[in-house]
DRENDO-1510 file (C-alpha; in Angstrom, 1 decimal, always signed):
<recs>
REC; n; res; u; v; w
REC; 1; UNK; +0.0; +0.0; +0.0 .
REC; 2; UNK; +2.7; +2.5; +0.9 .
REC; 3; UNK; +4.5; +1.9; -2.4 .
REC; 4; UNK; +1.3; +2.5; -4.4 .
REC; 5; UNK; +0.6; +5.6; -2.3 .
REC; 6; UNK; +4.0; +7.1; -3.0 .
REC; 7; UNK; +3.7; +6.3; -6.7 .
REC; 8; UNK; +0.3; +8.0; -6.8 .
REC; 9; UNK; +1.7; +11.1; -5.0 .
REC; 10; UNK; +4.4; +11.3; -7.7 .
REC; 11; UNK; +1.8; +10.9; -10.5 .
REC; 12; UNK; -0.4; +13.6; -9.0 .
REC; 13; UNK; +2.4; +16.0; -8.6 .
REC; 14; UNK; +3.5; +15.4; -12.2 .
REC; 15; UNK; +0.0; +15.8; -13.6 .
REC; 16; UNK; -1.0; +18.8; -11.6 .
REC; 17; UNK; +2.2; +20.6; -11.0 .
REC; 18; UNK; +1.2; +21.0; -7.4 .
REC; 19; UNK; +3.5; +19.8; -4.6 .
REC; 20; UNK; +1.1; +19.5; -1.6 .
REC; 21; UNK; -0.9; +16.3; -1.5 .
REC; 22; UNK; -3.2; +15.4; +1.5 .
REC; 23; UNK; -3.9; +11.8; +2.5 .
REC; 24; UNK; -6.7; +10.2; +4.4 .
REC; 25; UNK; -8.1; +6.6; +4.6 .
REC; 26; UNK; -11.6; +5.9; +3.4 .
REC; 27; UNK; -11.8; +2.3; +4.4 .
REC; 28; UNK; -13.3; +1.3; +7.8 .
REC; 29; UNK; -9.7; +1.0; +9.2 .
REC; 30; UNK; -10.6; -2.1; +11.2 .
REC; 31; UNK; -11.3; -5.2; +9.2 .
REC; 32; UNK; -10.4; -4.1; +5.6 .
REC; 33; UNK; -7.3; -3.6; +3.6 .
REC; 34; UNK; -6.2; +0.1; +3.5 .
REC; 35; UNK; -7.9; +2.3; +0.9 .
REC; 36; UNK; -6.5; +5.8; +0.7 .
REC; 37; UNK; -7.7; +9.1; -0.8 .
REC; 38; UNK; -5.1; +11.6; -1.9 .
REC; 39; UNK; -6.2; +15.1; -2.8 .
REC; 40; UNK; -4.6; +18.3; -4.0 .
REC; 41; UNK; -6.0; +21.5; -5.6 .
REC; 42; UNK; -6.4; +19.9; -9.0 .
REC; 43; UNK; -7.3; +16.2; -8.7 .
REC; 44; UNK; -8.0; +13.3; -6.4 .
REC; 45; UNK; -6.7; +9.7; -6.3 .
REC; 46; UNK; -8.0; +6.6; -4.6 .
REC; 47; UNK; -5.2; +4.1; -3.8 .
REC; 48; UNK; -6.1; +0.4; -3.5 .
REC; 49; UNK; -9.8; +0.9; -4.2 .
REC; 50; UNK; -11.8; -2.2; -3.1 .
REC; 51; UNK; -15.4; -3.3; -4.0 .
REC; 52; UNK; -16.6; -2.4; -0.5 .
REC; 53; UNK; -15.5; +1.2; -0.9 .
REC; 54; UNK; -17.3; +1.7; -4.2 .
REC; 55; UNK; -20.1; +3.8; -2.6 .
REC; 56; UNK; -17.5; +6.3; -1.3 .
REC; 57; UNK; -15.8; +6.3; -4.7 .
REC; 58; UNK; -19.1; +7.1; -6.4 .
REC; 59; UNK; -19.6; +10.0; -4.0 .
REC; 60; UNK; -16.1; +11.3; -4.7 .
REC; 61; UNK; -16.9; +11.1; -8.4 .
REC; 62; UNK; -19.6; +13.8; -8.1 .
REC; 63; UNK; -16.8; +16.4; -7.6 .
REC; 64; UNK; -15.7; +17.9; -11.0 .
REC; 65; UNK; -12.0; +17.3; -10.2 .
REC; 66; UNK; -10.5; +14.3; -12.0 .
REC; 67; UNK; -10.5; +11.1; -10.0 .
REC; 68; UNK; -7.7; +8.5; -10.5 .
REC; 69; UNK; -8.0; +4.9; -9.3 .
REC; 70; UNK; -4.6; +3.3; -8.6 .
REC; 71; UNK; -4.2; -0.4; -8.2 .
REC; 72; UNK; -7.8; -1.5; -7.9 .
REC; 73; UNK; -8.3; -4.6; -5.7 .
REC; 74; UNK; -11.5; -5.9; -7.3 .
REC; 75; UNK; -12.1; -8.8; -9.8 .
REC; 76; UNK; -14.8; -8.6; -12.3 .
REC; 77; UNK; -14.4; -12.2; -13.6 .
REC; 78; UNK; -13.1; -15.5; -12.5 .
REC; 79; UNK; -15.2; -15.9; -9.4 .
REC; 80; UNK; -18.6; -17.6; -9.1 .
REC; 81; UNK; -19.9; -14.3; -7.8 .
REC; 82; UNK; -18.1; -11.1; -8.8 .
REC; 83; UNK; -16.7; -8.8; -6.1 .
REC; 84; UNK; -19.7; -6.5; -7.1 .
REC; 85; UNK; -22.4; -9.2; -6.6 .
REC; 86; UNK; -24.6; -10.4; -9.4 .
REC; 87; UNK; -27.3; -9.1; -11.8 .
REC; 88; UNK; -28.0; -5.4; -11.9 .
REC; 89; UNK; -25.7; -4.6; -9.0 .
REC; 90; UNK; -22.7; -6.1; -10.8 .
REC; 91; UNK; -23.7; -4.4; -14.1 .
REC; 92; UNK; -24.1; -1.0; -12.4 .
REC; 93; UNK; -20.7; -1.3; -10.7 .
REC; 94; UNK; -18.9; -2.4; -13.8 .
REC; 95; UNK; -20.4; +0.4; -15.9 .
REC; 96; UNK; -19.2; +2.9; -13.3 .
REC; 97; UNK; -15.6; +1.6; -13.1 .
REC; 98; UNK; -15.1; +1.4; -16.9 .
</recs>
């Protein structure tokens, strides 16, 4: 996670030309893998986004600033049941992330 976070900070600085990047976790911080939100004046980045944080990511996407997803942890195929569930829930989630 730390390596992906530092990579994302570098990408954000390179794309935005801004040096200051603020970090906060958006996962529950207890039983989940870390998911972080990086922000600066120009854009935002979610590091290690997971299926269980998709609601927060959708809320973040309402802001007009660009939103980058770095190293997503979900799988859309290969499992009997997708990380996003089945039927319309899966379809809606996959449409959002593509």
